[in-house]
C-alpha positions as CSV (number, residue, x, y, z in Angstrom):
1,X,0.0,0.0,0.0
2,X,1.3,3.5,-0.9
3,X,1.7,6.2,1.7
4,X,-1.1,8.8,1.8
5,X,-0.6,12.3,0.5
6,X,-0.8,15.3,2.8
7,X,-0.8,19.0,1.8
8,X,2.3,20.5,3.4
9,X,2.1,24.0,2.2
10,X,0.4,26.3,-0.3
11,X,2.1,29.4,-1.6
12,X,0.3,32.2,-3.5
13,X,2.0,35.0,-5.4
14,X,0.1,37.7,-7.3
15,X,-3.0,35.4,-7.1
16,X,-6.4,36.8,-6.5
17,X,-6.3,38.7,-3.1
18,X,-2.6,37.9,-2.5
19,X,-0.3,40.3,-4.3
20,X,2.8,39.7,-2.2
21,X,4.0,36.1,-1.8
22,X,2.2,34.3,1.1
23,X,2.8,30.7,2.2
24,X,0.3,28.8,4.3
25,X,1.9,25.9,6.3
26,X,-0.3,22.9,6.8
27,X,2.3,20.6,8.1
28,X,1.4,20.9,11.8
29,X,-2.3,20.0,11.5
30,X,-4.1,17.4,9.3
31,X,-7.4,19.3,9.5
32,X,-8.2,22.6,7.8
33,X,-10.6,25.2,9.0
34,X,-10.4,28.7,7.6
35,X,-11.9,31.7,9.5
36,X,-11.1,35.3,9.2
37,X,-12.9,38.7,8.6
38,X,-14.5,39.4,5.3
39,X,-12.2,40.5,2.6
40,X,-9.1,38.9,4.1
41,X,-8.5,36.2,1.4
42,X,-10.3,33.1,2.5
43,X,-12.0,32.5,-0.8
44,X,-8.7,33.1,-2.6
45,X,-7.1,30.3,-0.6
46,X,-9.8,27.9,-1.7
47,X,-9.7,29.3,-5.2
48,X,-5.9,28.5,-5.3
49,X,-6.6,24.9,-4.4
50,X,-9.3,24.6,-7.0
51,X,-7.1,26.3,-9.6
52,X,-4.2,23.9,-8.9
53,X,-6.3,20.8,-9.4
54,X,-8.5,22.0,-12.3
55,X,-7.6,20.4,-15.6
56,X,-8.0,23.6,-17.6
57,X,-6.4,25.9,-15.1
58,X,-9.5,27.9,-14.3
59,X,-12.1,28.2,-11.6
60,X,-15.5,26.8,-12.4
61,X,-17.3,29.6,-10.6
62,X,-15.5,32.3,-12.6
63,X,-16.0,30.7,-16.0
64,X,-13.7,30.5,-19.0
65,X,-14.5,33.8,-20.6
66,X,-14.7,37.4,-19.6
67,X,-17.1,39.9,-21.1
68,X,-16.5,43.4,-19.5
69,X,-16.2,41.9,-16.1
70,X,-13.4,40.6,-13.8
71,X,-14.3,36.9,-14.4
72,X,-12.7,34.1,-16.3
73,X,-8.9,33.7,-16.7
74,X,-8.2,37.4,-16.1
75,X,-9.6,37.2,-12.6
76,X,-7.0,34.7,-11.4
77,X,-4.1,37.2,-11.3
78,X,-4.1,40.0,-8.7
79,X,-5.1,43.2,-10.6
80,X,-1.7,44.8,-9.6
81,X,0.5,41.9,-10.4
82,X,1.7,43.3,-13.7
83,X,2.4,46.7,-12.3
84,X,4.3,45.1,-9.4
85,X,6.2,42.8,-11.8
86,X,5.0,39.7,-9.9
87,X,4.3,36.5,-11.8
88,X,1.0,35.2,-10.6
89,X,1.4,31.6,-9.5
90,X,0.2,28.9,-7.0
91,X,2.7,26.5,-5.6
92,X,2.0,23.4,-3.5
93,X,4.2,21.1,-1.4
94,X,2.9,17.6,-0.8
95,X,4.2,15.0,1.6
96,X,3.9,11.2,1.0
97,X,5.9,9.1,3.5
98,X,9.3,10.8,3.8
99,X,9.1,12.4,0.4
100,X,8.1,16.0,-0.3
101,X,7.1,16.9,-3.8
102,X,6.5,20.5,-5.1
103,X,4.7,21.9,-8.0
104,X,3.9,25.3,-9.3
105,X,1.2,26.6,-11.8
106,X,1.3,30.0,-13.4
107,X,-2.0,32.0,-13.1
108,X,-1.3,34.2,-16.0
109,X,-0.4,33.7,-19.7
110,X,-1.6,31.3,-22.3
111,X,0.0,28.2,-20.9
112,X,-1.0,27.0,-17.4
113,X,0.2,23.4,-17.3
114,X,-0.8,21.4,-14.3
115,X,2.3,20.3,-12.3
116,X,3.0,16.6,-12.1
117,X,2.2,16.5,-8.4
118,X,-1.3,17.9,-9.0
119,X,-1.8,15.4,-11.8
120,X,-0.8,12.5,-9.5
121,X,-3.1,13.8,-6.7
122,X,-6.0,14.3,-9.1
123,X,-5.8,10.6,-10.0
124,X,-6.4,9.8,-6.3
125,X,-9.7,11.8,-6.1
126,X,-13.0,10.0,-6.4
127,X,-14.7,13.4,-6.6
128,X,-13.3,16.8,-7.3
129,X,-11.4,18.2,-4.3
130,X,-13.5,21.4,-4.3
131,X,-17.2,21.2,-4.7
132,X,-19.2,24.4,-4.5
133,X,-22.8,25.5,-4.4
134,X,-25.1,23.8,-6.9
135,X,-22.6,21.0,-7.7
136,X,-22.4,20.2,-3.9
137,X,-26.2,20.0,-3.6
138,X,-26.4,17.8,-6.7
139,X,-23.6,15.5,-5.4
140,X,-25.4,15.1,-2.1
141,X,-28.8,14.5,-3.6
142,X,-27.5,12.0,-6.3
143,X,-25.3,9.8,-4.1
144,X,-26.0,7.7,-1.0
145,X,-23.8,8.2,2.0
146,X,-22.0,5.0,1.1
147,X,-21.3,6.3,-2.4
148,X,-20.1,9.6,-1.1
149,X,-17.5,8.1,1.1
150,X,-16.5,5.1,-1.0
């Protein structure tokens, strides 16, 4: 049996609410609860995880296109990242056994390849790692508890 994977850290740079580089260390606790005042970047943290594991490098809730709004691909980068000369990116460190693997994904530009570590983890998920709103309700209504936790 292979060792389980644990998220060690998540680093954001020029991504959504985080212009300056910020690293979140998850190595001390295996459980994650996020609480903070409104406007402090909670959603951006979850968005970064969703972005890292999405096959097309987007966020489902923002869509793929932008029509005179701050949605779609343009909304992934902090709106001052270009001006500050910061390359918008998300980086994860994952631990399995005694091995740590890192991967980074650019949040701007035409090419947003999924890092190998995210591809490996994606193969382990029975359901997407981030399920929001309507998709969550549908998931709960369409699956029995046994199916949800299989």
